[in-house]
C-alpha positions as a Markdown table, in Angstrom:
| # | Residue | x | y | z |
|---|---|---|---|---|
| 1 | Met | 10.8 | -25.3 | 22.1 |
| 2 | Ala | 14.1 | -25.9 | 21.6 |
| 3 | Gln | 17.1 | -27.8 | 23.8 |
| 4 | Lys | 20.5 | -26.9 | 24.3 |
| 5 | Asn | 23.1 | -27.8 | 27.1 |
| 6 | Asn | 20.0 | -28.7 | 29.5 |
| 7 | Phe | 18.1 | -25.3 | 29.0 |
| 8 | Gln | 15.3 | -24.7 | 27.0 |
| 9 | Phe | 14.0 | -21.6 | 26.0 |
| 10 | Ser | 10.9 | -20.5 | 23.9 |
| 11 | Ile | 9.9 | -17.5 | 21.8 |
| 12 | Arg | 7.3 | -15.0 | 22.5 |
| 13 | Glu | 5.3 | -11.8 | 22.9 |
| 14 | Tyr | 6.8 | -9.3 | 25.0 |
| 15 | Arg | 4.7 | -8.7 | 28.3 |
| 16 | Pro | 4.5 | -5.7 | 30.0 |
| 17 | Ser | 6.2 | -7.8 | 33.3 |
| 18 | Asp | 9.1 | -8.3 | 31.2 |
| 19 | Gln | 10.2 | -4.5 | 31.0 |
| 20 | His | 12.9 | -4.5 | 33.3 |
| 21 | Met | 15.0 | -7.2 | 32.2 |
| 22 | Val | 14.2 | -6.5 | 28.3 |
| 23 | Met | 16.0 | -2.8 | 29.0 |
| 24 | Ser | 18.6 | -4.4 | 31.2 |
| 25 | Leu | 19.4 | -6.7 | 28.3 |
| 26 | Phe | 19.2 | -3.4 | 25.8 |
| 27 | Arg | 21.4 | -1.6 | 27.6 |
| 28 | Asp | 23.8 | -4.3 | 28.4 |
| 29 | Gly | 23.1 | -5.8 | 24.4 |
| 30 | Ile | 24.2 | -1.9 | 23.6 |
| 31 | Leu | 27.3 | -0.9 | 25.3 |
| 32 | Glu | 28.7 | -4.7 | 24.8 |
| 33 | His | 29.6 | -3.1 | 21.0 |
| 34 | Val | 32.2 | -0.1 | 22.6 |
| 35 | Tyr | 34.9 | -2.4 | 23.6 |
| 36 | Pro | 34.8 | -4.0 | 20.1 |
| 37 | Ala | 34.7 | -0.8 | 18.5 |
| 38 | Phe | 37.9 | 0.6 | 20.5 |
| 39 | Phe | 40.5 | -1.8 | 19.8 |
| 40 | Arg | 39.1 | -1.9 | 16.3 |
| 41 | Ala | 40.0 | 1.8 | 16.1 |
| 42 | Leu | 43.0 | 1.5 | 18.4 |
| 43 | Ser | 44.3 | -1.0 | 15.6 |
| 44 | His | 44.1 | 1.3 | 12.6 |
| 45 | Pro | 47.5 | 2.5 | 11.1 |
| 46 | Asp | 46.8 | 6.0 | 11.0 |
| 47 | His | 45.6 | 5.9 | 15.0 |
| 48 | Ile | 48.8 | 3.5 | 15.9 |
| 49 | Gly | 51.1 | 6.1 | 13.9 |
| 50 | Ile | 49.0 | 9.2 | 15.8 |
| 51 | Ala | 49.4 | 7.2 | 19.3 |
| 52 | Leu | 53.3 | 6.6 | 18.5 |
| 53 | Ser | 53.9 | 10.3 | 17.7 |
| 54 | Ile | 52.1 | 12.2 | 20.7 |
| 55 | Ser | 54.3 | 9.2 | 22.6 |
| 56 | Met | 57.3 | 10.3 | 21.1 |
| 57 | Ala | 56.4 | 14.2 | 21.7 |
| 58 | Gly | 55.9 | 13.1 | 25.6 |
| 59 | Tyr | 59.0 | 11.9 | 25.3 |
| 60 | Val | 61.2 | 14.9 | 24.3 |
| 61 | Leu | 58.9 | 17.1 | 26.3 |
| 62 | Gly | 59.4 | 15.3 | 29.6 |
| 63 | Gly | 63.0 | 15.2 | 29.5 |
| 64 | Ser | 63.5 | 11.6 | 28.4 |
| 65 | Ser | 60.6 | 10.5 | 30.5 |
| 66 | Tyr | 59.1 | 7.0 | 29.5 |
| 67 | Phe | 56.4 | 7.8 | 31.9 |
| 68 | Gln | 55.3 | 11.2 | 29.9 |
| 69 | Ala | 55.3 | 9.2 | 26.7 |
| 70 | Leu | 52.8 | 6.4 | 28.3 |
| 71 | Leu | 51.1 | 9.5 | 29.6 |
| 72 | Phe | 50.4 | 11.2 | 26.7 |
| 73 | Gly | 49.8 | 7.6 | 25.1 |
| 74 | Ser | 47.5 | 6.9 | 27.3 |
| 75 | Ala | 45.6 | 10.1 | 26.5 |
| 76 | Trp | 44.6 | 9.3 | 23.1 |
| 77 | Ala | 43.7 | 5.8 | 23.6 |
| 78 | Gly | 41.4 | 7.0 | 26.2 |
| 79 | Leu | 39.8 | 9.8 | 23.3 |
| 80 | Ile | 39.2 | 7.1 | 21.3 |
| 81 | Tyr | 37.5 | 5.3 | 23.9 |
| 82 | Tyr | 35.6 | 8.1 | 24.8 |
| 83 | Cys | 34.8 | 8.1 | 21.5 |
| 84 | Cys | 33.1 | 5.2 | 20.7 |
| 85 | Tyr | 31.2 | 5.4 | 24.3 |
| 86 | Asp | 29.7 | 8.3 | 23.3 |
| 87 | Ile | 28.4 | 6.9 | 20.0 |
| 88 | Tyr | 26.7 | 3.2 | 21.4 |
| 89 | Glu | 25.2 | 5.4 | 24.6 |
| 90 | Gly | 23.8 | 8.3 | 22.6 |
| 91 | Tyr | 22.0 | 5.6 | 20.3 |
| 92 | Met | 20.9 | 3.8 | 23.8 |
| 93 | Leu | 20.0 | 6.6 | 25.2 |
| 94 | Arg | 18.0 | 7.6 | 21.9 |
| 95 | Arg | 16.0 | 4.3 | 21.8 |
| 96 | Leu | 15.2 | 4.2 | 25.6 |
| 97 | Ser | 13.2 | 7.9 | 25.2 |
| 98 | Thr | 11.0 | 7.0 | 21.9 |
| 99 | Asp | 9.9 | 3.6 | 21.0 |
| 100 | Met | 11.8 | 1.8 | 24.0 |
| 101 | Ala | 9.9 | 4.5 | 26.5 |
| 102 | Asp | 6.5 | 2.9 | 25.8 |
| 103 | Ile | 7.0 | -0.8 | 24.5 |
| 104 | Gln | 2.6 | -1.9 | 24.5 |
| 105 | Ala | 2.0 | 1.4 | 22.6 |
| 106 | Asn | 4.5 | 1.6 | 20.2 |
| 107 | Tyr | 4.8 | -2.1 | 19.5 |
| 108 | Leu | 1.5 | -4.8 | 20.8 |
| 109 | Glu | -0.8 | -1.8 | 20.1 |
| 110 | Asn | 0.4 | -1.7 | 16.6 |
| 111 | Pro | -0.8 | -4.3 | 14.5 |
| 112 | Asp | 2.5 | -3.3 | 12.0 |
| 113 | Asn | 4.9 | -4.0 | 14.6 |
| 114 | Gly | 6.0 | -6.6 | 16.1 |
| 115 | Phe | 8.4 | -7.2 | 19.7 |
| 116 | Trp | 9.5 | -10.9 | 20.9 |
| 117 | Val | 11.7 | -12.3 | 24.0 |
| 118 | Ala | 13.2 | -15.0 | 23.9 |
| 119 | Glu | 12.5 | -16.9 | 27.7 |
| 120 | Ala | 14.9 | -19.4 | 29.1 |
| 121 | Asp | 14.0 | -22.2 | 31.4 |
| 122 | Ile | 17.2 | -21.8 | 33.4 |
| 123 | Asn | 17.3 | -24.4 | 36.7 |
| 124 | Gly | 13.2 | -23.8 | 36.6 |
| 125 | Gln | 12.9 | -20.1 | 36.7 |
| 126 | Pro | 12.0 | -18.2 | 33.9 |
| 127 | Lys | 14.6 | -15.6 | 32.4 |
| 128 | Val | 14.6 | -13.0 | 29.1 |
| 129 | Val | 17.8 | -14.3 | 27.3 |
| 130 | Gly | 17.2 | -12.3 | 24.2 |
| 131 | Val | 15.1 | -9.7 | 22.3 |
| 132 | Ala | 13.9 | -8.8 | 18.7 |
| 133 | Ala | 11.8 | -6.0 | 17.4 |
| 134 | Val | 9.7 | -5.3 | 14.1 |
| 135 | Met | 8.3 | -1.9 | 12.9 |
| 136 | Gly | 6.5 | -1.4 | 9.8 |
| 137 | Lys | 7.3 | 1.3 | 7.7 |
| 138 | Arg | 6.8 | 3.2 | 4.2 |
| 139 | Gly | 8.6 | 3.7 | 0.9 |
| 140 | Glu | 9.1 | 7.3 | 1.4 |
| 141 | Glu | 9.9 | 7.3 | 5.1 |
| 142 | Glu | 12.9 | 5.5 | 3.7 |
| 143 | Ala | 13.7 | 7.6 | 1.2 |
| 144 | Glu | 13.9 | 10.5 | 3.6 |
| 145 | Arg | 16.2 | 8.4 | 6.1 |
| 146 | Phe | 19.1 | 7.3 | 3.6 |
| 147 | Asp | 18.7 | 10.7 | 2.6 |
| 148 | Asp | 19.1 | 11.9 | 6.1 |
| 149 | Trp | 21.4 | 9.3 | 7.4 |
| 150 | Asn | 23.4 | 8.4 | 4.5 |
| 151 | Gly | 24.2 | 11.3 | 2.5 |
| 152 | Gly | 22.6 | 10.1 | -0.5 |
| 153 | Val | 25.2 | 6.7 | -0.4 |
| 154 | Met | 24.0 | 3.8 | -1.6 |
| 155 | Gly | 26.2 | 0.4 | -2.0 |
| 156 | Glu | 27.0 | -1.3 | -5.1 |
| 157 | Ser | 23.4 | -3.5 | -4.4 |
| 158 | Ser | 21.1 | -0.1 | -4.2 |
| 159 | Glu | 18.6 | -1.5 | -6.5 |
| 160 | Phe | 17.7 | -3.6 | -3.4 |
| 161 | Val | 16.1 | -0.5 | -2.0 |
| 162 | Gln | 13.4 | -0.5 | -4.4 |
| 163 | Asp | 10.5 | -2.9 | -4.3 |
| 164 | Ala | 7.3 | -3.7 | -6.1 |
| 165 | Gly | 3.9 | -2.3 | -5.1 |
| 166 | Asp | 3.3 | 0.0 | -2.6 |
| 167 | Gly | 6.8 | 0.2 | -1.3 |
| 168 | Ser | 6.2 | -1.0 | 2.5 |
| 169 | Tyr | 8.5 | -3.2 | 3.7 |
| 170 | Ala | 9.5 | -3.7 | 8.1 |
| 171 | Glu | 12.9 | -3.2 | 10.2 |
| 172 | Met | 14.0 | -5.3 | 12.0 |
| 173 | Ser | 15.9 | -3.7 | 15.4 |
| 174 | His | 17.1 | -4.3 | 18.3 |
| 175 | Met | 18.5 | -7.6 | 18.5 |
| 176 | Val | 20.5 | -8.9 | 21.6 |
| 177 | Val | 21.3 | -11.8 | 23.3 |
| 178 | Val | 22.6 | -12.6 | 26.1 |
| 179 | Phe | 26.1 | -13.8 | 26.2 |
| 180 | Pro | 25.8 | -17.2 | 27.2 |
| 181 | Trp | 23.5 | -18.0 | 24.9 |
| 182 | Arg | 24.9 | -17.0 | 21.6 |
| 183 | Arg | 25.9 | -20.1 | 19.2 |
| 184 | Lys | 23.1 | -21.8 | 20.4 |
| 185 | Cys | 20.9 | -20.8 | 17.2 |
| 186 | Leu | 19.3 | -17.9 | 19.4 |
| 187 | Gly | 20.1 | -15.4 | 17.5 |
| 188 | Ser | 18.6 | -17.5 | 14.4 |
| 189 | Gln | 15.5 | -18.1 | 15.3 |
| 190 | Leu | 14.8 | -14.7 | 16.4 |
| 191 | Thr | 15.6 | -13.4 | 13.2 |
| 192 | Arg | 13.1 | -16.4 | 11.7 |
| 193 | Lys | 10.6 | -14.9 | 14.3 |
| 194 | Ala | 10.9 | -11.6 | 12.6 |
| 195 | Leu | 11.4 | -13.1 | 9.0 |
| 196 | Asp | 7.7 | -15.0 | 9.0 |
| 197 | Phe | 6.0 | -12.0 | 10.8 |
| 198 | Cys | 7.1 | -9.6 | 7.9 |
| 199 | Lys | 6.0 | -12.8 | 5.5 |
| 200 | Glu | 2.3 | -12.4 | 7.3 |
| 201 | Gln | 2.0 | -8.6 | 7.2 |
| 202 | Gly | 2.3 | -9.0 | 3.8 |
| 203 | Tyr | 5.9 | -6.8 | 4.0 |
| 204 | Ala | 8.3 | -6.9 | 0.9 |
| 205 | Arg | 11.6 | -7.2 | 2.5 |
| 206 | Leu | 12.8 | -6.8 | 5.9 |
| 207 | Val | 15.9 | -4.3 | 6.5 |
| 208 | Leu | 17.9 | -3.2 | 9.2 |
| 209 | Asp | 21.1 | -1.1 | 10.5 |
| 210 | Val | 24.5 | -2.8 | 12.3 |
| 211 | Ser | 27.5 | -1.2 | 13.2 |
| 212 | Ser | 30.9 | -2.6 | 11.8 |
| 213 | Pro | 32.4 | -3.6 | 14.8 |
| 214 | Gln | 29.0 | -5.9 | 14.9 |
| 215 | Thr | 31.0 | -8.6 | 12.6 |
| 216 | Ala | 29.0 | -12.0 | 14.5 |
| 217 | Ala | 25.7 | -9.8 | 13.3 |
| 218 | Val | 26.7 | -9.2 | 10.1 |
| 219 | Ser | 27.8 | -12.8 | 9.3 |
| 220 | Leu | 24.6 | -14.2 | 10.9 |
| 221 | Tyr | 22.2 | -11.7 | 8.7 |
| 222 | Gln | 24.2 | -12.6 | 5.0 |
| 223 | Lys | 23.7 | -16.6 | 6.6 |
| 224 | Phe | 20.1 | -15.6 | 6.1 |
| 225 | Gly | 20.6 | -13.7 | 2.7 |
| 226 | Phe | 20.5 | -10.3 | 3.8 |
| 227 | Val | 22.9 | -7.6 | 1.7 |
| 228 | Gln | 24.1 | -4.9 | 2.2 |
| 229 | Thr | 23.0 | -2.1 | 0.5 |
| 230 | Ala | 24.5 | 1.4 | 2.0 |
| 231 | Ser | 26.7 | 2.2 | 3.9 |
| 232 | His | 27.5 | 5.2 | 6.2 |
| 233 | Ser | 29.6 | 7.0 | 9.3 |
| 234 | Asn | 26.9 | 9.6 | 10.2 |
| 235 | Thr | 25.8 | 7.9 | 13.8 |
| 236 | His | 24.7 | 11.3 | 14.8 |
| 237 | Ala | 27.6 | 12.2 | 17.5 |
| 238 | Asn | 30.0 | 14.8 | 16.8 |
| 239 | Arg | 31.3 | 14.3 | 13.6 |
| 240 | Trp | 34.8 | 14.2 | 14.8 |
| 241 | Phe | 33.9 | 11.6 | 17.2 |
| 242 | Ser | 32.9 | 9.7 | 14.5 |
| 243 | Lys | 35.6 | 10.2 | 12.7 |
| 244 | Leu | 38.2 | 8.9 | 15.5 |
| 245 | Ala | 35.8 | 6.1 | 16.3 |
| 246 | Arg | 35.6 | 4.8 | 12.8 |
| 247 | Ile | 32.3 | 3.0 | 13.2 |
| 248 | Asn | 30.6 | 2.5 | 10.2 |
| 249 | Val | 26.8 | 2.4 | 9.8 |
| 250 | Met | 25.4 | -0.4 | 7.4 |
| 251 | Arg | 22.4 | -1.1 | 6.0 |
| 252 | Met | 21.4 | -4.7 | 5.3 |
| 253 | Glu | 18.4 | -6.2 | 3.8 |
| 254 | Lys | 16.3 | -9.3 | 2.5 |
| 255 | Phe | 13.7 | -9.4 | 0.1 |
| 256 | Ile | 11.0 | -12.4 | 1.6 |
């Protein structure tokens, strides 16, 4: 139990009664990355150049119309936003229809997996303010995943992908903390919970995927000793959407 600003929180295993709050938190937590991704993509020099060119075309075609220049430029910005939104929404919907569709069966009833919530005591009322999940994997499954997601392109630290023993490892996902509870060590405690679980299960390492706009998450994982071992731009959205959004997915991992 920890106390911050007269609030208390504890980390415990997921309960079926948490479903509504967890689903809502997960949806909001994923979609909140859309705006950072949008502004990051829009500020890229290539996109700035294209936006200026399109605005100039609108100005000329509209007979020196500033309104049409603004309209053309806004249409380009709208396209970039749609690409970013489609990527994160697509990821969210896939997870909600697969492992998140039945947390009880996919996590709690499988001893290799774990799903936890951070519950805060706010004015005497319990509220879920964070979640984290870990799913056990086999070594050969990860090799296939890298081939499918990353085209065989590994980072400079690709030697981290190999480990001794039977190749078993764990993957952490669904790490979400609601905004008012960030910078209160809650993300660190959820990460520590996942690492402790992996030690108990005998996993050699813990891996995770994080998108490039999630700079705060990357910083958190680096503090725990996670190292980037791969990077790819295959977001499972339309490939042109991925190119326009300029979102990279980084694989990070830590030996335990």
